[in-house]
N, CA, C and O atoms as a MOPAC input file, in Angstrom:
PM7 MOZYME 1SCF
protein

 N    -22.07600 1   -43.86500 1   -19.55300 1
 C    -22.44800 1   -42.53500 1   -19.11500 1
 C    -21.19700 1   -41.68300 1   -18.90900 1
 O    -20.23800 1   -42.11700 1   -18.27200 1
 N    -21.21900 1   -40.47400 1   -19.45100 1
 C    -20.06000 1   -39.57800 1   -19.35500 1
 C    -19.80800 1   -39.17000 1   -17.90600 1
 O    -20.74300 1   -38.97600 1   -17.12900 1
 N    -18.55300 1   -39.04600 1   -17.56700 1
 C    -18.20500 1   -38.58800 1   -16.23200 1
 C    -18.44600 1   -37.08700 1   -16.15500 1
 O    -18.29300 1   -36.36300 1   -17.13900 1
 N    -18.83000 1   -36.63400 1   -14.95100 1
 C    -19.23200 1   -35.24600 1   -14.75400 1
 C    -18.13200 1   -34.45500 1   -14.05100 1
 O    -17.52800 1   -34.91500 1   -13.08100 1
 N    -17.89100 1   -33.24200 1   -14.57500 1
 C    -16.89700 1   -32.34800 1   -13.99000 1
 C    -17.54400 1   -30.98600 1   -13.76500 1
 O    -18.20900 1   -30.44600 1   -14.65000 1
 N    -17.34200 1   -30.44500 1   -12.57900 1
 C    -17.78200 1   -29.09700 1   -12.25800 1
 C    -16.58200 1   -28.16800 1   -12.37300 1
 O    -15.53900 1   -28.40900 1   -11.76500 1
 N    -16.73600 1   -27.10100 1   -13.15800 1
 C    -15.69400 1   -26.09500 1   -13.32400 1
 C    -16.17800 1   -24.82000 1   -12.63900 1
 O    -17.17700 1   -24.23300 1   -13.05500 1
 N    -15.47600 1   -24.39000 1   -11.59700 1
 C    -15.84600 1   -23.18300 1   -10.85600 1
 C    -14.74000 1   -22.15200 1   -11.00400 1
 O    -13.65600 1   -22.30500 1   -10.44200 1
 N    -15.02000 1   -21.10400 1   -11.76200 1
 C    -14.04900 1   -20.03400 1   -11.98700 1
 C    -14.82500 1   -18.79300 1   -12.39500 1
 O    -15.77400 1   -18.88700 1   -13.17300 1
 N    -14.44000 1   -17.64100 1   -11.88500 1
 C    -15.15500 1   -16.41200 1   -12.22800 1
 C    -14.65000 1   -15.78400 1   -13.52800 1
 O    -15.24200 1   -14.81600 1   -14.00400 1
 N    -13.58700 1   -16.30400 1   -14.10400 1
 C    -13.03000 1   -15.75800 1   -15.34200 1
 C    -13.58200 1   -16.52200 1   -16.54700 1
 O    -13.34000 1   -17.71800 1   -16.71000 1
 N    -14.33500 1   -15.79400 1   -17.39300 1
 C    -14.96800 1   -16.40800 1   -18.56100 1
 C    -13.94200 1   -17.09700 1   -19.46900 1
 O    -14.19400 1   -18.22700 1   -19.88600 1
 N    -12.79600 1   -16.47500 1   -19.79900 1
 C    -11.84300 1   -17.15700 1   -20.69100 1
 C    -11.32000 1   -18.48000 1   -20.12600 1
 O    -11.12800 1   -19.44400 1   -20.86800 1
 N    -11.09500 1   -18.52000 1   -18.82600 1
 C    -10.61300 1   -19.76600 1   -18.19300 1
 C    -11.69500 1   -20.84000 1   -18.28300 1
 O    -11.41300 1   -21.97900 1   -18.65300 1
 N    -12.92900 1   -20.47700 1   -17.94600 1
 C    -14.03300 1   -21.44800 1   -18.04200 1
 C    -14.18000 1   -21.94900 1   -19.46300 1
 O    -14.38900 1   -23.14300 1   -19.67900 1
 N    -14.07700 1   -21.06200 1   -20.43100 1
 C    -14.24600 1   -21.44000 1   -21.83900 1
 C    -13.15600 1   -22.42900 1   -22.27500 1
 O    -13.45400 1   -23.44300 1   -22.90600 1
 N    -11.91400 1   -22.13800 1   -21.94300 1
 C    -10.80000 1   -23.02300 1   -22.31700 1
 C    -10.99100 1   -24.41100 1   -21.71400 1
 O    -10.87900 1   -25.42100 1   -22.40900 1
 N    -11.28000 1   -24.45100 1   -20.41600 1
 C    -11.44800 1   -25.74300 1   -19.73500 1
 C    -12.65500 1   -26.49100 1   -20.29300 1
 O    -12.57700 1   -27.68700 1   -20.57300 1
 N    -13.76200 1   -25.78500 1   -20.45300 1
 C    -14.98500 1   -26.41400 1   -20.94200 1
 C    -14.78900 1   -27.00200 1   -22.33400 1
 O    -15.19800 1   -28.13400 1   -22.59100 1
 N    -14.17100 1   -26.24700 1   -23.22700 1
 C    -13.95000 1   -26.74200 1   -24.59400 1
 C    -13.06200 1   -27.98300 1   -24.59100 1
 O    -13.35800 1   -28.95900 1   -25.28100 1
 N    -11.98700 1   -27.95100 1   -23.82800 1
 C    -11.04900 1   -29.08300 1   -23.79100 1
 C    -11.72000 1   -30.33100 1   -23.20700 1
 O    -11.58600 1   -31.42500 1   -23.75600 1
 N    -12.43000 1   -30.16700 1   -22.10900 1
 C    -13.02200 1   -31.33000 1   -21.44000 1
 C    -14.26000 1   -31.84300 1   -22.16800 1
 O    -14.49500 1   -33.05000 1   -22.21200 1
 N    -15.05100 1   -30.94400 1   -22.73700 1
 C    -16.22000 1   -31.37400 1   -23.51300 1
 C    -15.78600 1   -32.17500 1   -24.73100 1
 O    -16.38900 1   -33.19800 1   -25.05600 1
 N    -14.73500 1   -31.70500 1   -25.40700 1
 C    -14.26500 1   -32.42400 1   -26.59800 1
 C    -13.67400 1   -33.78000 1   -26.23400 1
 O    -13.58000 1   -34.66700 1   -27.08400 1
 N    -13.27300 1   -33.94600 1   -24.96600 1
 C    -12.75600 1   -35.23900 1   -24.50300 1
 C    -13.87800 1   -36.16800 1   -24.05400 1
 O    -13.62900 1   -37.32900 1   -23.72700 1
 N    -15.13100 1   -35.65600 1   -24.03600 1
 C    -16.26300 1   -36.50800 1   -23.70900 1
 C    -16.83900 1   -36.34900 1   -22.31500 1
 O    -17.76400 1   -37.07300 1   -21.94800 1
 N    -16.31700 1   -35.42400 1   -21.53400 1
 C    -16.84000 1   -35.19800 1   -20.19100 1
 C    -18.09400 1   -34.32600 1   -20.24500 1
 O    -18.24300 1   -33.50200 1   -21.14700 1
 N    -18.99000 1   -34.50900 1   -19.28200 1
 C    -20.13300 1   -33.62900 1   -19.10400 1
 C    -19.69200 1   -32.53100 1   -18.13800 1
 O    -19.17400 1   -32.81800 1   -17.05900 1
 N    -19.90000 1   -31.27500 1   -18.53100 1
 C    -19.38300 1   -30.14400 1   -17.76700 1
 C    -20.51800 1   -29.32600 1   -17.16300 1
 O    -21.53300 1   -29.06400 1   -17.80900 1
 N    -20.32200 1   -28.93000 1   -15.91300 1
 C    -21.19800 1   -27.99200 1   -15.22200 1
 C    -20.35300 1   -26.77500 1   -14.88200 1
 O    -19.16900 1   -26.90900 1   -14.57300 1
 N    -20.94900 1   -25.58800 1   -14.93600 1
 C    -20.21700 1   -24.33900 1   -14.73000 1
 C    -20.74400 1   -23.60400 1   -13.50200 1
 O    -21.95200 1   -23.50600 1   -13.28700 1
 N    -19.80400 1   -23.08400 1   -12.69300 1
 C    -20.14800 1   -22.20100 1   -11.57900 1
 C    -19.26200 1   -20.96200 1   -11.67400 1
 O    -18.08100 1   -21.05400 1   -12.00900 1
 N    -19.84800 1   -19.80100 1   -11.37400 1
 C    -19.12000 1   -18.53400 1   -11.47500 1
 C    -18.55700 1   -18.06600 1   -10.14100 1
 O    -17.81100 1   -17.08800 1   -10.08700 1
 N    -18.90900 1   -18.75900 1    -9.06900 1
 C    -18.38400 1   -18.42600 1    -7.74500 1
 C    -18.50600 1   -19.65000 1    -6.84500 1
 O    -19.10100 1   -20.65900 1    -7.22400 1
 N    -17.93600 1   -19.54700 1    -5.65500 1
 C    -17.93800 1   -20.67600 1    -4.73600 1
 C    -19.31300 1   -21.11000 1    -4.27700 1
 O    -19.56600 1   -22.30200 1    -4.09900 1
 N    -20.20000 1   -20.15200 1    -4.08500 1
 C    -21.55200 1   -20.49800 1    -3.64500 1
 C    -22.28300 1   -21.31400 1    -4.70600 1
 O    -22.91800 1   -22.32100 1    -4.39400 1
 N    -22.19000 1   -20.87400 1    -5.96800 1
 C    -22.79100 1   -21.65100 1    -7.06500 1
 C    -22.15800 1   -23.03200 1    -7.13900 1
 O    -22.84900 1   -24.02100 1    -7.38200 1
 N    -20.84800 1   -23.10400 1    -6.93000 1
 C    -20.14400 1   -24.38900 1    -6.99800 1
 C    -20.69300 1   -25.36900 1    -5.96200 1
 O    -20.92300 1   -26.53900 1    -6.26900 1
 N    -20.90100 1   -24.89400 1    -4.74500 1
 C    -21.43700 1   -25.75900 1    -3.68400 1
 C    -22.83300 1   -26.24500 1    -4.06100 1
 O    -23.14100 1   -27.43000 1    -3.93400 1
 N    -23.67600 1   -25.32200 1    -4.52500 1
 C    -25.04900 1   -25.68700 1    -4.89000 1
 C    -25.08300 1   -26.70600 1    -6.02500 1
 O    -25.80800 1   -27.69800 1    -5.95400 1
 N    -24.29700 1   -26.45700 1    -7.07000 1
 C    -24.28000 1   -27.36500 1    -8.22300 1
 C    -23.68300 1   -28.70900 1    -7.83300 1
 O    -24.20000 1   -29.75300 1    -8.23100 1
 N    -22.60300 1   -28.69700 1    -7.06100 1
 C    -21.96400 1   -29.94900 1    -6.64700 1
 C    -22.91200 1   -30.82800 1    -5.85300 1
 O    -22.97900 1   -32.03600 1    -6.08100 1
 N    -23.64100 1   -30.23900 1    -4.92900 1
 C    -24.56600 1   -31.02200 1    -4.11100 1
 C    -25.71200 1   -31.58500 1    -4.94600 1
 O    -26.22900 1   -32.66100 1    -4.64300 1
 N    -26.11000 1   -30.87200 1    -5.98700 1
 C    -27.20200 1   -31.32900 1    -6.84300 1
 C    -26.72700 1   -32.36600 1    -7.86300 1
 O    -27.37800 1   -33.39500 1    -8.04600 1
 N    -25.61500 1   -32.10600 1    -8.51800 1
 C    -25.16900 1   -32.92700 1    -9.65400 1
 C    -24.20500 1   -34.05000 1    -9.28400 1
 O    -24.02900 1   -34.98600 1   -10.06400 1
 N    -23.58000 1   -33.97600 1    -8.11900 1
 C    -22.62400 1   -34.99800 1    -7.66600 1
 C    -21.55300 1   -35.29400 1    -8.73900 1
 O    -21.47600 1   -36.41400 1    -9.24500 1
 N    -20.73900 1   -34.29900 1    -9.07600 1
 C    -19.72200 1   -34.51900 1   -10.11300 1
 C    -18.65500 1   -35.51500 1    -9.66400 1
 O    -18.44900 1   -35.74400 1    -8.47200 1
 N    -17.98600 1   -36.09800 1   -10.65200 1
 C    -16.87900 1   -37.02100 1   -10.36800 1
 C    -15.62200 1   -36.25800 1    -9.97500 1
 O    -14.75200 1   -36.78500 1    -9.28200 1
 N    -15.53700 1   -35.00200 1   -10.43100 1
 C    -14.35300 1   -34.18800 1   -10.16700 1
 C    -14.77200 1   -32.72200 1   -10.19900 1
 O    -15.66100 1   -32.33000 1   -10.95400 1
 N    -14.10800 1   -31.91400 1    -9.35600 1
 C    -14.36600 1   -30.47700 1    -9.31000 1
 C    -13.06200 1   -29.74900 1    -9.57200 1
 O    -12.02500 1   -30.08200 1    -8.99800 1
 N    -13.12300 1   -28.74800 1   -10.44600 1
 C    -12.00100 1   -27.84600 1   -10.68500 1
 C    -12.42500 1   -26.50900 1   -10.09100 1
 O    -13.37800 1   -25.89100 1   -10.56500 1
 N    -11.71700 1   -26.05800 1    -9.04700 1
 C    -12.14900 1   -24.89800 1    -8.27300 1
 C    -11.07600 1   -23.81800 1    -8.26900 1
 O     -9.94600 1   -24.05100 1    -7.84100 1
 N    -11.44300 1   -22.63200 1    -8.75000 1
 C    -10.57800 1   -21.46300 1    -8.62100 1
 C    -10.62800 1   -21.02300 1    -7.16100 1
 O    -11.61200 1   -21.28100 1    -6.46700 1
 N     -9.58300 1   -20.36700 1    -6.69800 1
 C     -9.55400 1   -19.91000 1    -5.31300 1
 C    -10.15900 1   -18.51700 1    -5.16400 1
 O    -11.04200 1   -18.30100 1    -4.33400 1
 N     -9.68400 1   -17.58600 1    -5.96200 1
 C    -10.12800 1   -16.19400 1    -5.85100 1
 C    -11.38900 1   -15.97800 1    -6.67400 1
 O    -11.31800 1   -15.78000 1    -7.88700 1
 N    -12.54900 1   -16.01700 1    -6.01100 1
 C    -13.83900 1   -15.80800 1    -6.67500 1
 C    -14.72200 1   -14.94100 1    -5.78300 1
 O    -14.53000 1   -14.89600 1    -4.56800 1
 N    -15.68900 1   -14.25300 1    -6.38900 1
 C    -16.61400 1   -13.43500 1    -5.59600 1
 C    -17.64400 1   -14.30200 1    -4.87100 1
 O    -17.73400 1   -15.50700 1    -5.10900 1
 N    -18.39700 1   -13.69400 1    -4.01000 1
 C    -19.48100 1   -14.27400 1    -3.21200 1
 C    -18.92100 1   -15.24800 1    -2.17200 1
 O    -19.08000 1   -15.02400 1    -0.97200 1
 N    -18.27200 1   -16.31600 1    -2.61600 1
 C    -17.61900 1   -17.28100 1    -1.72300 1
 C    -16.36700 1   -17.75300 1    -2.44400 1
 O    -16.43100 1   -18.17500 1    -3.59800 1
 N    -15.22200 1   -17.68200 1    -1.75900 1
 C    -13.99400 1   -18.11300 1    -2.43800 1
 C    -13.89700 1   -19.64200 1    -2.48800 1
 O    -14.67200 1   -20.35000 1    -1.84400 1
 N    -12.93800 1   -20.12800 1    -3.25900 1
 C    -12.79400 1   -21.55800 1    -3.46500 1
 C    -12.43400 1   -22.33900 1    -2.21500 1
 O    -12.87000 1   -23.47800 1    -2.05100 1
 N    -11.64600 1   -21.74400 1    -1.33300 1
 C    -11.27400 1   -22.44100 1    -0.09900 1
 C    -12.51600 1   -22.69200 1     0.75100 1
 O    -12.71800 1   -23.79600 1     1.25600 1
 N    -13.34600 1   -21.66300 1     0.90700 1
 C    -14.57500 1   -21.82500 1     1.69300 1
 C    -15.47100 1   -22.89400 1     1.06300 1
 O    -16.02800 1   -23.73700 1     1.76600 1
 N    -15.60400 1   -22.85300 1    -0.26000 1
 C    -16.45400 1   -23.83000 1    -0.95300 1
 C    -15.92900 1   -25.25000 1    -0.76400 1
 O    -16.70600 1   -26.17100 1    -0.51100 1
 N    -14.63800 1   -25.42600 1    -0.88300 1
 C    -14.04500 1   -26.76000 1    -0.70600 1
 C    -14.27200 1   -27.26600 1     0.71300 1
 O    -14.61200 1   -28.43300 1     0.91100 1
 N    -14.08600 1   -26.39800 1     1.69300 1
 C    -14.30600 1   -26.81400 1     3.08900 1
 C    -15.74200 1   -27.27600 1     3.31000 1
 O    -15.98000 1   -28.27400 1     3.99100 1
 N    -16.69500 1   -26.55000 1     2.73600 1
 C    -18.10700 1   -26.94100 1     2.86400 1
 C    -18.33800 1   -28.29600 1     2.19900 1
 O    -18.99900 1   -29.16500 1     2.76700 1
 N    -17.79300 1   -28.47400 1     0.99800 1
 C    -18.00200 1   -29.73600 1     0.27000 1
 C    -17.32300 1   -30.91100 1     0.96600 1
 O    -17.85800 1   -32.01900 1     0.97800 1
 N    -16.15900 1   -30.67600 1     1.54000 1
 C    -15.44200 1   -31.75900 1     2.22900 1
 C    -16.19100 1   -32.22100 1     3.48500 1
 O    -15.99700 1   -33.34900 1     3.93800 1
 N    -17.04200 1   -31.35900 1     4.04800 1
 C    -17.82500 1   -31.73600 1     5.22700 1
 C    -19.08500 1   -32.50500 1     4.86200 1
 O    -19.71200 1   -33.11400 1     5.72900 1
 N    -19.46100 1   -32.48600 1     3.59300 1
 C    -20.65400 1   -33.18100 1     3.12500 1
 C    -20.28800 1   -34.64000 1     2.85000 1
 O    -19.43500 1   -34.90100 1     2.00200 1
 N    -20.91100 1   -35.59800 1     3.54500 1
 C    -20.55600 1   -37.01000 1     3.34700 1
 C    -20.65800 1   -37.47300 1     1.88900 1
 O    -19.89900 1   -38.34500 1     1.46400 1
 N    -21.58800 1   -36.89800 1     1.12400 1
 C    -21.73600 1   -37.27200 1    -0.28300 1
 C    -20.62500 1   -36.70000 1    -1.16000 1
 O    -20.39600 1   -37.19600 1    -2.26300 1
 N    -19.93700 1   -35.67100 1    -0.69000 1
 C    -18.92900 1   -34.99700 1    -1.50500 1
 C    -17.50600 1   -35.14500 1    -0.95600 1
 O    -16.54600 1   -34.78000 1    -1.63500 1
 N    -17.36200 1   -35.66400 1     0.23700 1
 C    -16.06900 1   -35.68500 1     0.92800 1
 C    -14.96400 1   -36.36700 1     0.12500 1
 O    -13.80300 1   -35.96900 1     0.21800 1
 N    -15.30300 1   -37.37600 1    -0.65200 1
 C    -14.28200 1   -38.11300 1    -1.41000 1
 C    -14.22600 1   -37.73400 1    -2.88200 1
 O    -13.56300 1   -38.40800 1    -3.67100 1
 N    -14.91100 1   -36.66700 1    -3.25700 1
 C    -14.88800 1   -36.20700 1    -4.64100 1
 C    -13.50400 1   -35.65600 1    -4.96700 1
 O    -12.93500 1   -34.90000 1    -4.17900 1
 N    -12.96400 1   -36.02600 1    -6.11600 1
 C    -11.67000 1   -35.50900 1    -6.55400 1
 C    -11.79400 1   -34.01700 1    -6.80600 1
 O    -12.77800 1   -33.55500 1    -7.38400 1
 N    -10.78300 1   -33.25800 1    -6.36600 1
 C    -10.79900 1   -31.81600 1    -6.57000 1
 C     -9.44400 1   -31.32200 1    -7.02600 1
 O     -8.40100 1   -31.71900 1    -6.50600 1
 N     -9.48900 1   -30.43800 1    -8.02100 1
 C     -8.30700 1   -29.69800 1    -8.45100 1
 C     -8.54600 1   -28.24200 1    -8.10300 1
 O     -9.65900 1   -27.73600 1    -8.24400 1
 N     -7.51000 1   -27.57700 1    -7.65200 1
 C     -7.59600 1   -26.16900 1    -7.31500 1
 C     -6.76100 1   -25.37900 1    -8.30400 1
 O     -5.59300 1   -25.69400 1    -8.53400 1
 N     -7.36400 1   -24.35000 1    -8.88800 1
 C     -6.65100 1   -23.43100 1    -9.77500 1
 C     -6.25500 1   -22.21100 1    -8.97000 1
 O     -7.07000 1   -21.66000 1    -8.23100 1
 N     -5.00600 1   -21.78500 1    -9.10900 1
 C     -4.57000 1   -20.60600 1    -8.38000 1
 C     -3.48100 1   -19.86800 1    -9.13300 1
 O     -2.63900 1   -20.47200 1    -9.79800 1
 N     -3.51300 1   -18.54900 1    -9.01300 1
 C     -2.45900 1   -17.70200 1    -9.56100 1
 C     -1.65400 1   -17.10700 1    -8.41900 1
 O     -0.80000 1   -16.24900 1    -8.64300 1
 N     -1.91600 1   -17.55200 1    -7.19500 1
 C     -1.25100 1   -17.00300 1    -6.01300 1
 C      0.15300 1   -17.56700 1    -5.85900 1
 O      0.44500 1   -18.69400 1    -6.25800 1
 N      1.00400 1   -16.74800 1    -5.27000 1
 C      2.34000 1   -17.20800 1    -4.90400 1
 C      2.21700 1   -18.15300 1    -3.71500 1
 O      1.25400 1   -18.07800 1    -2.95100 1
 N      3.18400 1   -19.03200 1    -3.56500 1
 C      3.12600 1   -19.96700 1    -2.45000 1
 C      3.26900 1   -19.19200 1    -1.14600 1
 O      4.21100 1   -18.42000 1    -0.96500 1
 N      2.34000 1   -19.40600 1    -0.26100 1
 C      2.32900 1   -18.73300 1     1.03700 1
 C      1.38600 1   -19.47500 1     1.94400 1
 O      1.08200 1   -20.64500 1     1.71300 1
 N      0.92300 1   -18.80500 1     2.97300 1
 C      0.04700 1   -19.45600 1     3.94800 1
 C     -1.24700 1   -19.97000 1     3.31700 1
 O     -1.71300 1   -21.05800 1     3.65500 1
 N     -1.82300 1   -19.19700 1     2.40700 1
 C     -3.07400 1   -19.63000 1     1.77700 1
 C     -2.85600 1   -20.89200 1     0.96200 1
 O     -3.65400 1   -21.82600 1     1.03600 1
 N     -1.77400 1   -20.92700 1     0.17900 1
 C     -1.53300 1   -22.12000 1    -0.62500 1
 C     -1.19100 1   -23.31700 1     0.25300 1
 O     -1.53900 1   -24.44600 1    -0.09500 1
 N     -0.52500 1   -23.10300 1     1.37200 1
 C     -0.26500 1   -24.20300 1     2.30100 1
 C     -1.58700 1   -24.78300 1     2.81700 1
 O     -1.72700 1   -25.99600 1     2.97200 1
 N     -2.55000 1   -23.89800 1     3.07700 1
 C     -3.87300 1   -24.35600 1     3.52100 1
 C     -4.54500 1   -25.16800 1     2.41700 1
 O     -5.14800 1   -26.20800 1     2.68200 1
 N     -4.43800 1   -24.68800 1     1.17900 1
 C     -5.01600 1   -25.39900 1     0.03400 1
 C     -4.41400 1   -26.79300 1    -0.08200 1
 O     -5.13500 1   -27.78000 1    -0.23000 1
 N     -3.09000 1   -26.86800 1    -0.01300 1
 C     -2.39100 1   -28.15300 1    -0.12500 1
 C     -2.82900 1   -29.09400 1     0.99300 1
 O     -2.98700 1   -30.29400 1     0.76500 1
 N     -3.02500 1   -28.56400 1     2.19700 1
 C     -3.43900 1   -29.42300 1     3.30800 1
 C     -4.84600 1   -29.97700 1     3.10100 1
 O     -5.18300 1   -31.03300 1     3.63600 1
 N     -5.67400 1   -29.26100 1     2.32100 1
 C     -7.05000 1   -29.70500 1     2.08300 1
 C     -7.13800 1   -30.66000 1     0.90600 1
 O     -7.78900 1   -31.70000 1     1.00600 1
 N     -6.48700 1   -30.32400 1    -0.22300 1
 C     -6.65600 1   -31.12400 1    -1.44500 1
 C     -5.42300 1   -31.91600 1    -1.85700 1
 O     -5.52200 1   -32.79500 1    -2.71300 1
 N     -4.25900 1   -31.62800 1    -1.26700 1
 C     -3.03900 1   -32.33300 1    -1.63700 1
 C     -2.26100 1   -31.56800 1    -2.70000 1
 O     -2.84900 1   -30.95100 1    -3.58900 1
 N     -0.94700 1   -31.61200 1    -2.60500 1
 C     -0.08500 1   -30.83500 1    -3.49900 1
 C     -0.26800 1   -31.19300 1    -4.96200 1
 O     -0.19100 1   -30.31300 1    -5.82000 1
 N     -0.50600 1   -32.45400 1    -5.26900 1
 C     -0.64200 1   -32.86500 1    -6.66600 1
 C     -1.94400 1   -32.37800 1    -7.28700 1
 O     -2.14200 1   -32.52000 1    -8.49400 1
 N     -2.82700 1   -31.81200 1    -6.48900 1
 C     -4.11300 1   -31.32900 1    -6.99200 1
 C     -4.17600 1   -29.81100 1    -7.10700 1
 O     -5.24800 1   -29.25300 1    -7.34400 1
 N     -3.03700 1   -29.13400 1    -6.94100 1
 C     -2.96300 1   -27.68800 1    -7.10600 1
 C     -2.39100 1   -27.40300 1    -8.48100 1
 O     -1.29900 1   -27.85900 1    -8.82000 1
 N     -3.14400 1   -26.63600 1    -9.27800 1
 C     -2.73300 1   -26.29300 1   -10.63500 1
 C     -2.55200 1   -24.78500 1   -10.69900 1
 O     -3.48400 1   -24.02000 1   -10.45100 1
 N     -1.33100 1   -24.37100 1   -11.03900 1
 C     -1.03100 1   -22.95200 1   -11.09800 1
 C     -1.40700 1   -22.36700 1   -12.44000 1
 O     -1.18300 1   -22.97400 1   -13.48700 1
 N     -1.99100 1   -21.16400 1   -12.39300 1
 C     -2.29000 1   -20.40900 1   -13.61000 1
 C     -1.03400 1   -19.63500 1   -13.98500 1
 O     -0.35400 1   -19.13100 1   -13.09100 1
 N     -0.70100 1   -19.52000 1   -15.24200 1
 C     -1.36000 1   -20.16200 1   -16.38300 1
 C     -1.04800 1   -21.65800 1   -16.41300 1
 O     -0.03300 1   -22.09500 1   -15.86900 1
 N     -1.90700 1   -22.42700 1   -17.03700 1
 C     -1.75300 1   -23.87100 1   -17.08700 1
 C     -1.95200 1   -24.35000 1   -18.51900 1
 O     -2.49400 1   -23.62900 1   -19.35700 1
 N     -1.51500 1   -25.55400 1   -18.78400 1
 C     -1.70000 1   -26.17800 1   -20.08300 1
 C     -2.99800 1   -26.98000 1   -20.06000 1
 O     -3.13400 1   -27.88600 1   -19.23800 1
 N     -3.96800 1   -26.67300 1   -20.94800 1
 C     -5.20100 1   -27.45500 1   -20.98900 1
 C     -4.95100 1   -28.94900 1   -21.20300 1
 O     -5.66900 1   -29.78600 1   -20.65600 1
 N     -3.93400 1   -29.27900 1   -21.99500 1
 C     -3.61800 1   -30.69000 1   -22.23900 1
 C     -3.13300 1   -31.36000 1   -20.95500 1
 O     -3.52200 1   -32.48900 1   -20.65600 1
 N     -2.29200 1   -30.67200 1   -20.20400 1
 C     -1.81100 1   -31.23000 1   -18.93800 1
 C     -2.95300 1   -31.38200 1   -17.94100 1
 O     -2.99800 1   -32.35100 1   -17.18400 1
 N     -3.87500 1   -30.42300 1   -17.94200 1
 C     -5.04800 1   -30.52300 1   -17.06700 1
 C     -5.87100 1   -31.75700 1   -17.44900 1
 O     -6.26800 1   -32.53000 1   -16.57700 1
 N     -6.12400 1   -31.94200 1   -18.72700 1
 C     -6.87600 1   -33.11600 1   -19.19000 1
 C     -6.17500 1   -34.40200 1   -18.78900 1
 O     -6.82800 1   -35.33700 1   -18.32600 1
 N     -4.86100 1   -34.47100 1   -18.95700 1
 C     -4.11200 1   -35.66700 1   -18.56900 1
 C     -4.23100 1   -35.94200 1   -17.06900 1
 O     -4.36800 1   -37.09200 1   -16.65300 1
 N     -4.17800 1   -34.87400 1   -16.25600 1
 C     -4.30600 1   -35.03800 1   -14.80500 1
 C     -5.70300 1   -35.54200 1   -14.43900 1
 O     -5.85500 1   -36.38600 1   -13.55600 1
 N     -6.71900 1   -35.01500 1   -15.12500 1
 C     -8.08700 1   -35.46500 1   -14.87000 1
 C     -8.25900 1   -36.91900 1   -15.27000 1
 O     -8.81500 1   -37.71200 1   -14.51100 1
 N     -7.78400 1   -37.27500 1   -16.46400 1
 C     -7.86200 1   -38.67000 1   -16.91300 1
 C     -7.17800 1   -39.60200 1   -15.92200 1
 O     -7.65300 1   -40.71200 1   -15.68600 1
 N     -6.06100 1   -39.15800 1   -15.33900 1
 C     -5.33200 1   -39.98200 1   -14.37300 1
 C     -6.12700 1   -40.17500 1   -13.08800 1
 O     -6.02200 1   -41.22500 1   -12.45400 1
 N     -6.92800 1   -39.17500 1   -12.68800 1
 C     -7.68900 1   -39.26000 1   -11.44000 1
 C     -8.98000 1   -40.06300 1   -11.59800 1
 O     -9.28500 1   -40.92600 1   -10.77500 1
 N     -9.73900 1   -39.77400 1   -12.66600 1
 C    -11.07000 1   -40.39000 1   -12.76500 1
 C    -11.25000 1   -41.25200 1   -14.00500 1
 O    -12.34400 1   -41.75200 1   -14.26200 1
 N    -10.18600 1   -41.42600 1   -14.76900 1
 C    -10.27400 1   -42.23300 1   -15.98300 1
 C    -10.79800 1   -41.39900 1   -17.13100 1
 O    -11.35000 1   -40.31700 1   -16.93000 1
 N    -10.62300 1   -41.90400 1   -18.31700 1
 C    -11.06800 1   -41.17300 1   -19.50600 1
 C    -12.59500 1   -41.14000 1   -19.56000 1
 O    -13.28500 1   -42.02400 1   -19.05300 1
 N    -13.08000 1   -40.09400 1   -20.18800 1
 C    -14.53700 1   -39.87900 1   -20.28900 1
 C    -15.20900 1   -41.04600 1   -20.99300 1
 O    -16.42800 1   -41.04200 1   -21.16900 1

C-alpha cells in the first residue's frame, strides 16, 4: 500500500510541483488549500507525512500544526514545514514544534524534498 502524504499550500504552482514529484515516486497525495482543510483531511486520511505551508488563508500552518500535534492520532505524524519567511520569532516557533531539519525554505528543490521524505518515511 502506497504511503500517504498531505500537501497543504495555498499556492497552486507549489502544490502542482510537489504533487507531480511525489505522485511519480509512488506516494498517494492529498491536497489542502489552507490550514483548516489540512486539519480536516489529516484527521480523516491519517497521512504518513504532512507538508505544511505556513502562510495560508483561513488558518495558517502554525495553527494547523498545533491542532494536529494535540490529536493523539496525529501527534507523531512526520511533518515538513514550507516557508519563505526570514528567520525570526515565527521560524523559531516553527523549529520548536517540528524541529530544524523539518523546515524547508522556499524556493526548494523537489528532488531534495523527495529525498528528505524518503529518509523520514521510506520510499513509496
